[in-house]
VEXPA-62239 format. One line per field, with one value per residue (C-alpha): residue number from 1; residue in one letter; x, y, z. Coordinates in Angstrom, 2 decimals, m for minus. Layout:
N
i = NUM, ...
aa = A, ...
east = X, ...
north = Y, ...
up = Z, ...
This chain:
145
i = 1, 2, 3, 4, 5, 6, 7, 8, 9, 10, 11, 12, 13, 14, 15, 16, 17, 18, 19, 20, 21, 22, 23, 24, 25, 26, 27, 28, 29, 30, 31, 32, 33, 34, 35, 36, 37, 38, 39, 40, 41, 42, 43, 44, 45, 46, 47, 48, 49, 50, 51, 52, 53, 54, 55, 56, 57, 58, 59, 60, 61, 62, 63, 64, 65, 66, 67, 68, 69, 70, 71, 72, 73, 74, 75, 76, 77, 78, 79, 80, 81, 82, 83, 84, 85, 86, 87, 88, 89, 90, 91, 92, 93, 94, 95, 96, 97, 98, 99, 100, 101, 102, 103, 104, 105, 106, 107, 108, 109, 110, 111, 112, 113, 114, 115, 116, 117, 118, 119, 120, 121, 122, 123, 124, 125, 126, 127, 128, 129, 130, 131, 132, 133, 134, 135, 136, 137, 138, 139, 140, 141, 142, 143, 144, 145
aa = M, R, T, T, I, T, T, V, L, V, A, V, L, G, V, H, A, L, V, K, F, A, F, F, A, L, P, Y, R, R, R, R, A, A, L, D, K, S, Y, H, G, R, R, S, A, T, T, T, S, D, T, V, M, L, L, F, T, I, V, L, A, T, L, L, V, W, R, G, I, E, A, V, S, F, L, G, G, I, W, I, G, A, T, L, I, Q, L, Y, F, H, E, F, H, A, P, V, P, A, D, R, A, A, P, E, P, L, S, P, I, K, T, M, S, Y, A, I, Q, D, N, P, W, R, P, W, R, E, L, L, T, L, S, V, L, I, C, L, S, L, A, F, I, A, G, A, G
east = 17.11, 19.59, 17.78, 14.90, 14.82, 16.12, 14.76, 11.12, 13.09, 13.71, 10.48, 8.65, 11.31, 10.48, 6.53, 7.17, 9.54, 5.78, 3.60, 6.10, 4.72, 1.42, 2.27, 2.49, m0.51, m2.56, m3.25, m0.90, m2.32, m1.92, 2.07, 3.05, 1.68, 3.60, 6.46, 6.04, 5.16, 8.63, 11.32, 9.14, 11.08, 14.71, 16.55, 16.87, 14.49, 15.82, 18.91, 17.41, 15.71, 18.64, 22.19, 19.17, 18.53, 22.90, 23.01, 20.40, 21.20, 25.03, 22.89, 21.07, 23.92, 26.08, 22.96, 23.42, 26.72, 26.20, 23.53, 26.12, 25.38, 26.52, 28.52, 28.32, 24.14, 24.85, 27.56, 25.44, 22.11, 24.07, 24.67, 21.50, 20.18, 22.42, 21.58, 17.77, 18.33, 20.80, 18.24, 14.97, 16.99, 18.14, 14.30, 14.10, 15.19, 12.87, 12.08, 9.53, 6.76, 7.08, 3.33, 5.22, 8.82, 10.74, 10.46, 13.14, 15.43, 17.34, 18.83, 19.64, 17.77, 14.41, 14.97, 15.03, 12.30, 9.29, 10.57, 9.40, 6.59, 5.36, 5.68, 6.21, 5.72, 8.31, 10.53, 7.85, 10.48, 12.66, 9.84, 8.64, 12.17, 12.02, 8.05, 9.34, 12.67, 10.43, 8.04, 9.52, 12.39, 9.35, 8.80, 11.10, 11.15, 7.88, 8.57, 11.74, 9.29
north = m27.78, m24.75, m22.05, m22.71, m22.49, m19.64, m17.93, m18.44, m16.88, m13.95, m13.30, m13.68, m11.32, m8.71, m9.12, m8.31, m5.64, m4.15, m5.46, m3.68, 0.28, m0.42, m0.03, 3.38, 4.08, 3.03, 5.95, 8.00, 6.57, 3.22, 3.33, 5.69, 3.32, 0.84, 2.45, 2.97, m0.02, m1.44, 1.22, 1.09, 3.36, 2.65, 3.86, 1.12, m1.32, m3.88, m4.84, m8.69, m8.85, m6.58, m10.01, m12.09, m10.06, m9.11, m13.29, m13.68, m11.89, m12.65, m16.37, m15.16, m13.27, m17.16, m18.61, m16.50, m17.37, m20.66, m20.34, m18.39, m14.88, m12.32, m9.45, m6.84, m7.19, m8.28, m4.87, m2.33, m4.01, m3.83, 0.36, 1.07, m0.45, 1.77, 4.71, 4.22, 3.58, 7.21, 9.27, 7.96, 8.71, 12.67, 13.21, 12.97, 16.59, 18.95, 19.69, 16.91, 18.89, 18.57, 15.97, 14.08, 13.91, 10.76, 10.45, 9.97, 8.67, 9.61, 8.27, 8.86, 5.96, 6.58, 9.71, 8.95, 6.07, 9.00, 10.95, 8.71, 8.13, 11.91, 11.58, 8.18, 9.52, 12.26, 10.30, 8.95, 9.06, 6.28, 3.78, 4.80, 3.96, 1.05, m0.50, m0.29, m1.74, m4.78, m5.10, m4.89, m7.85, m9.82, m9.77, m10.70, m13.97, m14.68, m14.49, m16.55, m19.36
up = m56.76, m54.92, m57.96, m57.41, m53.16, m54.10, m55.99, m54.30, m51.33, m53.06, m54.44, m50.53, m49.74, m52.05, m52.05, m48.00, m48.68, m50.18, m47.88, m45.17, m47.29, m45.53, m41.88, m43.08, m44.38, m40.77, m39.35, m37.61, m33.16, m34.86, m35.97, m32.77, m30.13, m32.15, m32.22, m28.51, m27.41, m29.46, m27.81, m24.07, m22.55, m24.35, m27.23, m29.14, m30.75, m32.55, m31.39, m31.81, m34.49, m36.19, m35.78, m36.98, m40.38, m40.24, m41.05, m42.91, m44.82, m45.00, m45.27, m48.14, m50.13, m49.50, m51.22, m53.83, m54.87, m53.98, m56.80, m58.57, m59.49, m62.61, m60.85, m62.46, m61.25, m57.75, m57.02, m58.54, m56.61, m53.37, m54.66, m56.27, m52.38, m50.07, m52.09, m51.97, m49.07, m48.18, m49.81, m48.30, m44.17, m45.86, m46.54, m42.59, m42.10, m40.62, m37.29, m36.16, m34.15, m30.37, m29.54, m32.69, m30.96, m29.51, m26.03, m23.43, m23.24, m26.75, m29.95, m33.36, m34.55, m31.84, m33.23, m36.75, m36.05, m35.16, m37.72, m40.14, m38.57, m38.28, m42.06, m43.93, m47.22, m47.14, m49.35, m52.10, m54.61, m52.90, m51.85, m55.57, m56.70, m54.79, m54.56, m58.49, m58.61, m57.30, m59.03, m62.17, m61.00, m59.35, m63.04, m64.45, m61.41, m62.97, m66.80, m66.34, m64.58
């Protein structure tokens, strides 16, 4: 039962990760409006949701360990994910035009968020790699069922 629950949960999260990229396909004005609404004059837009996501991540990791993991694959997956995120953020090194820059009050994460929305496909290699890895994983899950 725990194997089935964990498998379904991880598959749903994989699909969710792919669907999130659809936001980048929206026109810039819609993405910018959503970002402005999220920040609403603040330096951070995700303080509460970040805490919730961290707790969810801990619960999911615990569930995966309880289900049974292969340690090398688990650690390899963590390293791959962390490296892809690092490389993703490194792609946002170019200055953002003033009309697309983050409004005051500024913070490093807010500046980065607006830079991402200015050109969300800049890290296309990282997004493609992540998408391929997610799709392969979903195919492996479907094939194992």
